[in-house]
N, C-alpha and C positions, 0 to 999 in steps of 0.2 A: 268935453263935458259929459256926453252920453256914456263914455267909458267909465267915468267917475261914478255915475249912477249905478252902472252894473256892479261895480265893486261894492258899493254900499248895500245893494240887494243881497249879494252873496254872503256878506258878513252877517247880515240880519238873519238869513236862513240858517247859517251855521250855528249862530247863538241859539236859535229857537229849537233846532233839531238835536243838538249835542246833549243837553240835560235829559231830554226824553230817552235817548239811547242809554245814558248812564242809569237812569231810573229803571229802564226796562231790564238792563243787565242785573241790577241789584234785585229787582223783583224776581228774575229768573233764578238767581242764586238762592233767594229766600224760598222760592217754590221748590227748588231742588232739595234744600235741606228739609223742608216740610215733608217732601215726598218720602225721604228715608224714614223719618219718624212715623209717617203714615203706614209704611210697609211693615215696620216693626209692630205697630199697633194692630194691624190686621192679622199679622202672624200670631200675636198674643191672643186675639179674639178667636182665631181659628182653633188654637189649642184649648181655650176655655170652653168651647162649644162641645168638645169631646168629653164624655163622662169618664173615660178611663185615662190613666196616666201612664205614659211610656216608661217612666222611671219606677213607679210603684203602683200596681193595679188597685191597691186598697186606698190610694191617695188621690182624690179628685184634682184635676188641673186647676191652676189659678193661684192666687196669692194666699187664699184662706188656708189656715193650717188645719190639719186633721190628725188626730192622735191614734187613729186605727193602726194596728200592727199588721205587717205583712210577713214577718219572719216565721209565722206558723206554716208557711209554705215549705219551710226547710225542716224536715224531720230530724230528730236527734241522731239518726243513723247516717245523716249526710255530713259533708265536710264543712258546712257553714256553722256559725255560732249565733246565739241570740244577741240582741242589741245590748249595749252598755246600760246597766240598771234595769233591764227588762227581765221578767220571770215567767216561766211556765210551771205550773203545779199539776202533776199528773198522778193518777192512781196507780197505773201499771208501768207506763213508759218512764224513763228518767225525767225527773223534774230538773229544770235548767235555770241558771241565773247568769246574766252577763256581768262579769267583774269589770271589764273594760272592753273597748272595741277589739274584737278578735280573740277574746279570752273568756271561756265559759266554764262554770262550775256546775256539776250535775250529781244527782244521786237518785237511786230508786227508793223512794220514801217507804213504800209498802214493805220492802225487804229489810229495812234497817233493824227491826227487832231481832230477826234471825241472822242477818248478815249485814252488819254495818258496812257501808260502801260510800266512796267519794271518788269522783273522776274530774279531771281537768283536761279541757280541749283547747288547743292552741291553733288558731288559723294562721297559716303562713302565706297564703296567696288568695286573692279574691277578685279576679277579673273574669275572663271567660272560663278559666279553670279555677276551682276552689280546692286548696290543699290544706290539710290539717293533720295534727297528731293528737291522739287521745291517750292519757295515762291515768291509771287508777290504782287504788288500794282497797281491798275488801277482806273480810274475814268471816268464814262460815262457822267458826268455833261456837258462838252462842246457839246457832241453829242445830249443830251437831249434838251438843249437850242436851238441848230440848228434845230432839228426836230420840236420843238414847233413853231419856227418862220416860218418854211416851211409848217406847217399844215399837217405833217405826223401823222395822228391820230392813226395809228397802233403802233407807237412808243410812242408818247405823245399825249394824248387826252385833248387839251385845258387846260393845267396845268397853274396855276397862281403862285404857289410857287415851285420852283425847287432849292433846297439847294445844296451845295457842298456835293457830295457823294463819300466816299472813300471805294473802294472794295478791299478785301483781298483774296488771293488764297494760299492754302496750299495743297501740293500733295506729295505722296510717290510713287516711281517708282521702279520696280524690273524687270531686263532683264536677259535673258539667251542666250548666243551665242552658237549655235549648229554647229559643224563642221563635215564633213565627215571623217571617219577614214582611208580611203584609201590614201596612200602616204601623210600622215600628213595633210590631209584636203585640198590639193592643186588641186584636180581634180574637186570638186564640190564647188559652192559658199556658202556663209554664209546663215544661217537662224537665225533670231533674234526674240525671243518671249518676249513680255513685258506685265506686268500687273500693274495696278495703282489704287490708291484710293485717292480722293481729295474732298475738300469742298471749296466753294466760298460764301462769305457773304459781305453785304454792310452796311456801317455806315453813316446815313445822319447827317449832321451838321446843323440842323435847321428844320423848319416845311416843310412838303411836302404833296402835294395832287396828287402825281403821282400814276397812276394805272398800272396794269400789262400790259406789252407789249403783242401784239397779233402776232400770227403766229409761225410757226416752226422756230427753231434755236434762237428764241428770248424769247418766253414765259418761257422756262425752265431756261434761264439765267437772267430773269427779276428780281428775288429777290435780287441778288447781284448787278445788275446794277442800280436798283431804290432804294436800301437801305431798302427793305421791308422784308428781311428774308435771308434764306440760300438756297443753291442748292448743294447737294452732288452727287457724281458720282463714279462709278467703271468702269474700262475700261480694254480691252484686245486688244493686237495688235500683228501682225506678219509682219516681213519684210523679203523678199527673194531676194537675189542677183541672178537673173536668168542668167545673163552674166556679164562680167566685166563692161559693159556699160549700163546695164538695171536692175533697181530695182523695185520690186512690193511690195507694202505695203497695209495693210488693218486693220481696227480697228472697234470695237464695244464699245459704250459708253452708259451706262445706268444711267439716272438721277432720283433723288428723291429730293423733296423739296417743298417750299411754293409757288406753282404755280398751275394753273388749271389742274386737272387730276392727279396731284402729281407725275407723272412718265412720262418718255420719253426715247426712244431708238434712238440713232444715229449710222449710219454706214458710214464709209468713206473708199474709195478705191482710191489708187494713184499709177500711173505708172510713174516712173522717169527715164529719159535717159540722158546720158551725150552727149551734142551736141559738146562741146569742152572739153579739159581736166579739165577746171575749171568753166564750165558753163553747167547748166542742165535745162531741160524743163520737167514739170510734167503735166499730165492730169488725170482726174478721175471724181468721183461723190460723192455727199453727200446725204444720205437718212435719213429722220426723220420719226419716227412712234410714234404718241402720241395721247392722248384722249383730246385734247384741245376743248373747247366748241365753239370757234369762227371760226374754220377752219376745213378742211378735215383731216382725220386721218393720211395721209402720204404726204410727200413732197420730191421732188427730184430736186437737183441742180447740174449743171455741175461744175467742179473744174479744175483750171489750175494754174500753178505757174512757176516762173522763179527764179533761184538761181545762184548766183555767189560765188564761193569759192576762197578765197585768203589767203595767209599766208602759211608758210612752215609746212610740216608734222612733226610729232614727231619722233625722232630717236628711234631705237630699244633699249630696256633696257638691253637685254642680247645678247651675241654673239651666233654664230652657235653651239659652244660646251659648252654653259652654263656659260661662263666667262663674267664678267661685261664689259660693253663698255663705 
């Protein structure tokens, strides 16, 4: 009889403890699932507390959309293109329009009266290395006729025959974006390094008695502009985002071709600041060093430009945790 009582007590204890263990296991599983969600939530909050975005310094973190553009960090002389549907209108530098992702149309608007020009840049690669090619057509014939009528002998020296001249540009560009490793590159701004190689040549459609243009910044471009030969160049450029509102850029460009002295070196420095979120002002200088027979060995010119950016920025292609957006 006592044995039977012990059996009854064991059964009752088993029944009482069993459901509690099951409930405890379920609760543990629930807590485990909640813990994962909590971790993701805390990660998201940590990102949102930072004012800068690792993917786009002009775009605050979080789900709220911001249409501020960040492609202004990429100068027209770099290998990157502007966003699809976005536009930069510049006074001196090429104005740029994004036809579609990786394809850009540009033109120096200020020169179109004297030298109609259009360029197409195709970006072939855009990861750590940016690679693109740029191709263009332009004609200095209107400007040559204008200079001839105005008796600007340094450009056209009493020419009787000025045919239509079609000039062609082909260029290869390679850029590398360098980020600081601290905190995913959000502490320090971008540095962009660019190298390029190009050639310009002109094709006259008719007889011509045009001579080489005189002076810095003209003589080394004269073969392509007058249709008398070619001008090849190699260039190196660096752009540094000093602050979110200030960019510093500089370049060296070495020319070889069918012009007096056969070589020339140009140096350009440009400081660009955002006056408004979509409007920038640039100042700098242009330096030319060459062995031209008709002028001094060096020339220095001031530089300034105004640029208006409009059109929406490109959305991020990947989310915070690597998932597609």
